[in-house]
C-alpha positions as CSV (number, residue, x, y, z in Angstrom):
1,M,-59.8,-9.0,38.2
2,I,-57.1,-6.4,37.8
3,S,-54.1,-7.7,35.6
4,H,-50.6,-7.7,36.8
5,S,-49.7,-4.6,34.4
6,G,-52.9,-2.9,35.9
7,R,-51.7,-3.3,39.5
8,V,-48.4,-1.9,38.6
9,I,-50.0,1.3,37.2
10,L,-52.2,1.6,40.1
11,I,-49.3,1.4,42.5
12,L,-47.4,4.1,40.6
13,L,-50.3,6.4,40.4
14,L,-50.9,6.1,44.2
15,S,-47.2,6.8,44.8
16,L,-47.2,9.9,42.8
17,A,-50.4,11.1,44.7
18,L,-48.5,10.9,48.2
19,P,-46.3,13.8,49.3
20,A,-42.6,12.9,49.4
21,S,-41.0,13.1,52.9
22,G,-40.2,16.7,53.7
23,F,-42.3,18.1,51.0
24,A,-45.9,19.5,51.1
25,R,-48.4,18.8,48.4
26,S,-47.5,22.0,46.8
27,G,-44.2,20.5,46.0
28,L,-42.3,23.0,48.2
29,P,-40.4,21.9,51.3
30,D,-42.3,21.4,54.5
31,F,-40.0,22.7,57.2
32,T,-42.0,21.9,60.4
33,V,-40.2,18.8,61.6
34,L,-36.9,20.5,60.8
35,V,-37.7,23.6,62.9
36,K,-38.8,21.4,65.8
37,E,-35.5,19.5,65.8
38,L,-33.1,22.4,65.2
39,A,-34.4,25.3,67.2
40,P,-32.9,24.2,70.5
41,V,-29.3,24.5,69.0
42,V,-30.1,28.2,68.3
43,V,-29.8,31.0,71.0
44,N,-30.8,34.6,71.4
45,I,-28.1,37.1,72.3
46,S,-28.5,40.5,74.0
47,T,-25.8,42.7,75.2
48,S,-25.6,46.0,77.0
49,H,-23.2,48.9,76.2
50,H,-22.3,52.0,78.1
51,P,-24.3,55.0,76.9
52,G,-22.7,57.2,74.5
53,L,-20.7,54.7,72.5
54,Y,-23.2,54.4,69.9
55,A,-24.9,57.1,67.7
56,E,-27.8,56.6,65.5
57,D,-27.0,56.7,61.7
58,D,-29.8,57.0,59.1
59,G,-27.5,55.7,56.3
60,E,-27.9,58.8,54.2
61,G,-24.9,60.1,52.3
62,M,-23.8,56.3,51.5
63,S,-23.0,55.8,47.8
64,E,-24.9,53.0,46.0
65,Q,-22.0,50.9,45.8
66,T,-21.5,50.8,49.5
67,W,-22.5,47.5,51.6
68,D,-24.7,49.2,53.8
69,L,-26.0,47.5,56.8
70,L,-23.0,45.2,57.3
71,F,-24.7,43.8,60.3
72,G,-22.1,44.6,62.6
73,H,-20.5,47.4,61.8
74,G,-22.8,49.5,63.9
75,D,-26.2,49.1,62.6
76,D,-27.5,46.4,64.7
77,F,-27.5,48.6,67.8
78,I,-30.6,50.4,68.6
79,P,-29.9,53.5,70.8
80,M,-32.1,54.3,73.7
81,P,-31.8,57.9,75.2
82,D,-30.3,58.0,78.9
83,E,-30.0,54.2,79.0
84,E,-27.7,51.4,77.9
85,A,-27.9,50.4,74.4
86,Q,-29.0,47.2,73.6
87,S,-27.7,44.8,70.6
88,L,-29.7,41.9,69.7
89,G,-28.3,39.0,67.8
90,S,-28.2,35.1,67.3
91,G,-25.9,32.3,67.9
92,L,-25.2,28.6,67.5
93,I,-24.6,25.9,70.3
94,I,-21.4,24.0,69.1
95,G,-20.4,22.3,72.4
96,D,-22.5,20.7,74.9
97,E,-20.3,22.2,77.6
98,G,-21.7,25.8,76.7
99,L,-19.8,26.9,73.7
100,I,-21.5,29.4,71.4
101,L,-20.5,30.8,68.2
102,T,-21.9,34.1,66.8
103,N,-20.6,37.2,65.0
104,Y,-18.0,39.4,66.6
105,H,-20.2,42.6,65.9
106,V,-23.0,41.2,67.9
107,V,-20.8,41.3,71.1
108,R,-18.3,43.8,70.1
109,D,-17.5,46.3,73.1
110,A,-20.4,44.7,75.2
111,A,-20.4,45.4,78.9
112,E,-22.6,42.5,79.5
113,I,-23.7,39.6,77.3
114,V,-26.9,37.4,78.0
115,V,-27.9,34.2,76.2
116,K,-31.4,33.0,76.1
117,L,-31.8,29.4,75.5
118,N,-34.7,27.7,73.7
119,D,-36.2,26.4,77.1
120,R,-36.2,30.0,78.4
121,R,-33.2,29.9,80.5
122,Q,-31.2,33.1,80.5
123,L,-27.4,33.0,81.3
124,A,-24.6,35.4,81.2
125,A,-21.7,34.6,78.6
126,E,-18.2,35.3,78.5
127,V,-16.0,36.0,75.2
128,I,-13.6,33.2,75.0
129,G,-12.0,35.1,71.9
130,H,-12.9,37.1,68.7
131,D,-11.7,37.3,65.3
132,E,-12.4,40.7,63.6
133,R,-11.4,39.7,60.1
134,S,-14.0,36.9,59.8
135,D,-16.5,38.7,62.2
136,L,-16.7,35.7,64.4
137,A,-16.6,35.4,68.3
138,L,-16.7,32.3,70.5
139,L,-18.7,32.6,73.8
140,S,-19.1,30.5,76.8
141,I,-22.0,30.0,79.2
142,A,-22.3,27.9,82.5
143,A,-24.4,25.1,81.2
144,S,-23.8,21.5,80.5
145,D,-25.5,18.6,78.4
146,L,-26.8,21.1,75.8
147,P,-28.0,20.1,72.3
148,V,-25.3,20.7,69.8
149,A,-25.7,21.5,66.2
150,R,-24.8,19.1,63.5
151,I,-22.1,20.6,61.3
152,G,-22.3,19.9,57.5
153,D,-20.1,20.5,54.7
154,P,-20.3,23.8,52.9
155,R,-18.4,22.4,49.8
156,E,-21.3,20.2,49.3
157,V,-23.9,22.9,49.0
158,Q,-25.2,23.5,45.5
159,V,-26.4,26.7,44.2
160,G,-30.2,26.4,44.0
161,E,-30.8,24.2,47.0
162,W,-33.1,24.9,49.6
163,V,-31.8,26.5,53.1
164,L,-33.3,27.5,56.3
165,A,-32.4,30.2,58.7
166,I,-33.4,30.5,62.4
167,G,-32.5,33.7,64.5
168,S,-33.9,36.7,66.2
169,P,-34.6,39.5,63.6
170,F,-35.4,42.7,65.6
171,G,-35.5,40.7,68.8
172,F,-38.2,38.4,67.6
173,D,-36.5,35.2,68.8
174,Y,-36.7,31.7,66.9
175,S,-38.0,33.4,63.9
176,V,-37.8,31.0,60.9
177,T,-37.1,32.0,57.2
178,A,-36.2,30.0,54.2
179,G,-34.9,30.3,50.5
180,I,-32.2,29.1,48.2
181,V,-28.4,29.3,47.9
182,S,-27.9,32.0,45.2
183,A,-24.1,31.7,44.9
184,K,-20.9,30.5,46.6
185,S,-17.5,31.8,47.2
186,R,-18.8,35.6,47.2
187,S,-15.9,37.9,48.1
188,L,-16.9,41.0,49.9
189,R,-14.8,44.2,50.7
190,S,-15.5,43.9,54.3
191,E,-14.1,40.5,55.0
192,Q,-11.7,39.4,52.3
193,Y,-10.9,36.2,54.0
194,V,-14.4,34.9,53.8
195,P,-15.9,33.0,50.8
196,F,-19.5,33.8,51.6
197,I,-22.4,31.8,50.6
198,Q,-25.1,34.0,49.1
199,T,-28.6,33.3,49.7
200,D,-32.1,34.9,49.2
201,V,-33.0,33.9,52.7
202,A,-34.7,36.7,54.7
203,I,-32.2,38.2,57.1
204,N,-32.6,41.4,59.2
205,P,-30.7,43.0,62.1
206,G,-30.8,40.4,64.9
207,S,-30.4,37.5,62.5
208,S,-26.8,38.0,62.7
209,G,-24.9,34.9,64.1
210,G,-27.8,32.7,63.6
211,P,-27.2,29.4,61.7
212,L,-28.0,28.4,57.9
213,F,-29.3,24.7,57.7
214,N,-29.7,22.6,54.7
215,L,-32.5,20.1,54.3
216,D,-30.6,17.3,56.2
217,G,-30.7,19.7,59.4
218,E,-27.0,20.3,59.2
219,V,-25.4,23.8,59.7
220,V,-23.6,24.9,56.6
221,G,-23.3,28.7,57.5
222,L,-23.6,31.5,59.9
223,N,-25.7,34.3,58.7
224,S,-23.5,37.5,58.9
225,Q,-24.4,40.2,56.4
226,I,-26.9,41.6,54.0
227,F,-26.6,43.9,51.0
228,S,-29.3,46.9,51.1
229,R,-29.8,50.1,49.9
230,T,-32.9,50.8,52.4
231,G,-31.4,49.3,55.6
232,G,-33.9,46.3,55.2
233,F,-33.7,42.9,53.6
234,M,-33.6,43.0,49.8
235,G,-33.0,39.4,48.7
236,V,-29.3,39.3,49.1
237,S,-27.8,37.7,52.2
238,F,-24.6,36.3,53.1
239,A,-23.3,33.6,55.4
240,I,-20.0,32.6,56.6
241,P,-19.2,28.8,55.7
242,I,-19.5,26.8,58.8
243,D,-16.2,24.9,58.2
244,L,-14.4,28.2,58.1
245,A,-16.3,29.4,61.3
246,M,-15.5,26.1,63.2
247,N,-11.8,26.5,62.2
248,V,-11.9,30.0,63.7
249,A,-13.7,28.7,66.8
250,R,-11.0,25.9,67.3
251,Q,-8.1,28.2,66.9
252,L,-9.8,30.8,69.4
253,R,-10.3,28.0,72.0
254,E,-6.9,26.5,71.6
255,N,-4.6,29.6,70.9
256,G,-6.8,32.6,71.8
257,E,-6.1,34.0,68.3
258,V,-6.5,33.0,64.5
259,R,-3.4,32.5,62.4
260,R,-3.8,33.1,58.6
261,G,-1.4,32.9,55.8
262,W,-0.2,35.8,54.1
263,L,1.2,35.8,50.4
264,G,1.9,39.6,49.9
265,V,0.4,40.6,46.6
266,V,-2.0,43.1,45.3
267,M,-4.5,41.9,43.0
268,D,-7.0,42.6,40.2
269,D,-9.6,40.5,38.2
270,V,-8.9,39.4,34.8
271,D,-11.4,40.6,32.4
272,R,-11.7,39.7,28.6
273,D,-9.3,42.3,27.5
274,W,-6.7,41.2,30.2
275,A,-7.2,37.7,29.1
276,R,-6.5,38.6,25.5
277,A,-3.5,40.7,26.4
278,L,-2.1,38.0,28.6
279,S,-2.5,35.3,26.2
280,L,-5.0,33.4,28.5
281,E,-7.6,31.3,26.9
282,R,-10.4,32.8,29.0
283,P,-10.8,35.3,31.8
284,E,-9.7,33.5,35.0
285,G,-7.4,33.9,38.0
286,A,-6.0,36.6,39.8
287,L,-3.9,39.1,38.3
288,V,-0.8,40.2,40.3
289,T,-0.4,44.1,40.1
290,R,2.2,44.4,42.8
291,V,4.3,42.3,44.8
292,I,5.3,43.5,48.4
293,D,9.0,43.6,48.9
294,N,10.4,40.8,51.0
295,S,7.0,38.9,51.1
296,P,6.5,35.4,50.7
297,A,5.3,36.0,46.9
298,A,8.5,38.0,46.4
299,R,10.6,35.1,47.7
300,A,8.8,32.6,45.5
301,G,9.6,34.5,42.4
302,I,6.0,35.7,41.7
303,R,6.1,38.8,39.7
304,S,3.7,41.9,38.6
305,G,1.8,40.5,35.7
306,D,1.6,37.0,36.6
307,V,-1.9,35.6,36.8
308,I,-2.4,33.0,39.7
309,V,-4.7,30.3,38.3
310,R,-4.0,27.5,41.2
311,F,-3.1,27.8,44.8
312,N,-2.2,24.9,47.0
313,E,-4.0,22.4,44.3
314,R,-7.2,24.5,44.4
315,E,-8.6,26.4,41.3
316,V,-8.5,30.2,41.6
317,F,-11.3,31.4,39.4
318,D,-11.0,35.2,40.3
319,S,-9.2,37.5,42.6
320,G,-11.8,37.1,45.4
321,R,-11.0,33.3,45.5
322,L,-7.3,33.9,46.5
323,P,-7.4,35.3,49.9
324,P,-9.6,32.7,51.6
325,L,-7.4,30.0,50.1
326,V,-4.4,31.8,51.3
327,G,-5.9,32.5,54.8
328,I,-6.8,28.9,55.4
329,S,-3.5,27.3,54.2
330,E,-0.7,26.0,56.4
331,I,2.1,28.5,57.5
332,G,5.5,27.0,57.1
333,P,5.7,24.4,54.4
334,A,6.2,24.9,50.7
335,L,2.9,25.2,49.0
336,P,2.5,25.0,45.0
337,V,1.3,28.1,43.3
338,T,0.6,27.8,39.5
339,V,0.9,31.1,37.5
340,V,0.5,32.0,33.9
341,R,3.4,34.2,32.7
342,E,3.8,35.3,29.1
343,G,1.2,32.7,28.0
344,N,2.8,29.8,29.9
345,R,2.2,28.0,32.9
346,R,4.6,27.6,35.6
347,T,4.3,26.1,39.2
348,L,6.5,27.9,41.8
349,A,6.8,27.0,45.6
350,V,5.7,29.5,48.0
351,T,6.2,29.4,52.0
352,L,3.5,31.5,53.6
353,E,3.8,33.6,56.7
354,Q,1.4,34.7,59.3
355,L,-0.8,37.6,58.1
356,P,0.5,40.8,59.7
357,E,-1.8,43.2,61.7
358,P,-4.3,45.2,59.5
359,T,-2.5,48.4,60.1
360,T,0.6,47.0,58.7
361,V,-1.2,45.4,55.7
362,N,-3.0,48.8,55.1
363,R,0.3,50.8,55.1
364,W,1.7,48.4,52.5
365,L,-1.4,48.7,50.5
366,D,-1.6,52.4,50.6
367,A,2.2,52.4,49.6
368,S,1.2,50.2,46.6
369,D,-1.1,52.5,45.1
370,D,1.4,54.7,43.3
371,L,4.9,54.0,42.4
372,G,7.7,56.6,42.1
373,I,10.5,57.0,39.8
374,W,12.3,60.0,38.4
375,G,10.2,62.5,40.2
376,M,6.9,61.2,39.0
377,R,4.3,58.8,40.4
378,L,2.8,56.0,38.5
379,G,-0.5,54.1,39.3
380,D,-2.6,51.6,37.7
381,L,-5.8,52.6,36.1
382,A,-9.2,51.9,37.8
383,A,-11.8,49.8,35.7
384,V,-13.7,53.0,34.7
385,Q,-10.7,54.7,33.5
386,R,-9.8,51.5,31.3
387,Q,-13.3,51.6,30.0
388,A,-12.9,55.1,28.9
389,L,-9.8,54.5,26.9
390,G,-11.5,51.9,24.8
391,D,-11.8,48.3,24.2
392,G,-8.6,46.6,24.6
393,V,-6.5,49.5,25.5
394,R,-4.4,49.5,28.7
395,G,-1.9,51.8,30.2
396,V,-0.5,53.4,33.3
397,Q,-1.3,56.8,34.7
398,V,1.1,59.7,35.6
399,R,-0.5,60.4,39.0
400,D,1.9,63.2,39.8
401,I,5.1,64.6,38.4
402,Q,7.8,67.1,39.9
403,D,10.2,69.8,38.3
404,G,12.8,68.0,36.6
405,A,14.1,66.0,33.6
406,V,11.0,64.0,33.0
407,K,8.7,67.0,33.2
408,A,11.0,69.2,31.0
409,A,10.7,66.4,28.2
410,G,7.1,67.1,28.1
411,L,5.4,64.4,30.1
412,H,2.3,65.7,31.9
413,R,0.2,64.8,34.9
414,D,-2.6,62.5,33.9
415,D,-0.9,61.2,30.9
416,V,-1.5,57.6,30.3
417,I,1.7,55.8,29.2
418,L,0.4,53.1,26.7
419,A,3.9,51.7,25.7
420,V,7.6,52.1,26.5
421,N,9.8,51.5,23.6
422,G,7.1,49.3,22.0
423,V,6.6,47.2,25.2
424,P,2.8,47.6,26.2
425,A,2.6,49.4,29.6
426,R,0.0,47.2,31.5
427,L,0.9,47.6,35.0
428,A,2.7,50.4,36.9
429,A,5.1,48.0,38.5
430,Q,6.3,46.5,35.3
431,V,6.8,49.9,34.0
432,V,8.7,51.2,37.0
433,T,10.9,48.1,36.7
434,Q,11.4,48.7,33.0
435,L,12.4,52.1,33.5
436,G,14.8,51.5,36.4
437,E,16.7,49.0,34.4
438,T,17.4,51.1,31.4
439,P,20.9,52.7,31.6
440,A,21.3,56.4,32.3
441,G,21.6,58.5,28.8
442,D,19.6,55.9,26.8
443,L,16.6,57.1,25.0
444,L,13.0,55.9,25.6
445,L,10.2,56.2,23.1
446,L,6.8,56.7,25.3
447,E,3.4,56.1,23.6
448,L,1.0,58.2,25.4
449,M,-2.7,59.1,25.4
450,R,-3.4,62.7,26.6
451,D,-7.1,64.1,26.7
452,G,-8.0,61.3,24.2
453,E,-5.2,62.2,21.6
454,L,-2.3,59.6,21.0
455,L,1.0,61.1,21.2
456,E,4.9,60.1,21.1
457,L,7.5,61.4,23.4
458,T,11.1,60.7,23.5
459,L,12.8,60.8,27.1
460,E,16.4,60.6,27.9
461,V,16.9,58.4,31.0
462,P,18.0,60.7,33.9
463,E,21.4,60.2,35.8
C-alpha cells in the first residue's frame, strides 16, 4: 500500500512529466493551436503600379549607420521589365465589415490593390486613408462577417516574452515565424512618432503590415521594418505598437487624417557628461537644445538647456521617448511637463498645437542647426566632436564667420567656444542668448579650443 506522502510525491512526478498547455516537451512554445486560430485574421496584399515608377536599387553606397531596408521606402517592390510592378505585403482584419490595417508603404501609389483572404477569396480594396508619419494605411474590402483580430495591450508586453508573426515574406503567404521581444519603445529616425517594439522574429520583405501576436493570441504590434546591412533578415525587427496603430486607424476612419501634438523643441540625449554638467543624478530625459520661436514650448517657458524628464504624467527616459508621448497627447488642454533646470525640478503647463506639415517642420529644423549673431554662425557639436574634445568637455562651434569686429578680434571658423565670461558654453542657443543680452561696448572673455590648444580671447561687443 502506498502511503499518503508517497501518493503526493507520485502525483507531483506525473504532473512534471506532462507538457504544460501550449508548450512542447522541449519546454519551447507549441504554436500549432494558435496558428490555426489566428491565420484567418491575416491577409495577403498585392498591388500593381504603373511601369517606370520604381527602379531597382542594390543598396550599394549606403553607410553602415543607414537603416537600410526600411520595408517601404522602396525596397519591397520587385521590378518586372515591361510589366506593372507588384508589391507584396500583409495586413490585419480589424473590422468584420472589411476593415484592414497595413503599412502605408505596402499600398503607396498603388494603381490597384488586391487582398487575398485565408479562405482563398481575392477582393479589390480601397484606401480609406493613410498616415505617412506612422507608415500606416486603412483599407476596405467588400466583405462581411469576417473574423476579427483580438487586440492586446502593448504596454503589458515584457522584454523576453515569446511572440508570433504571420505574414507573406517574398509572397509566401501565411508564413509563420516566432521569437522574443528584444526591447520596447525603440526610436527610429524613419518614424520619430512611433515607439517601436523590437523583436528577433524573422521578418522579410512581404511581411510588412502583418500582425505580431502574444501567446494569448492577441495582436500587440504590426510588423513594419527591419535593420539590415545585407537586405535580408539579421535578427532585428520592429513592430508598430497596436494601440498606436488602432488610434491611427480610428482617426483615419473618423476624420480622414491623423492629428498629432506638437511641442516645438529640438532635442538631444543626456549622456554621462551632460548629466554631470546639468547636475542630474543619472543620464535621463530629453535635453532641449533649441526652442522654436512662438511654439507651444516657448509659450510654456521651456528653455534651451532644460531637460524634460516627465511629460503628461509619463516618464521620459531619453529623447526618443518624447515625440511619441507628445504625438498621442491631447491638443488644447494644458498638460504638465517636468523639466530639470540648473539642478532643480519644476513643472510647467504646456498647451500643444497640431503638428505642422513635414515641410514646415523640416524648414524649422534646418534653421535650428546654426544660429547667427554678429556675423558668425554657431552650432552645437555632434557626439563624435564632443568625444574628440575629451571627457567632460563641452562647447559650441563657430561654423562660419564673416569679416567684421568678431573676426578682427581673432575668432576663427571651427573654433570651439568653451566658456563666455566664465559661464560654460554648452548649447549654441544659450551662448547666442548670453551674447545678445550683453550691452554694446562691454568686454567678453572667451575661452576657446583651437586645433587642440586652449586659448583666451577678449571681444568687445559690437554696436
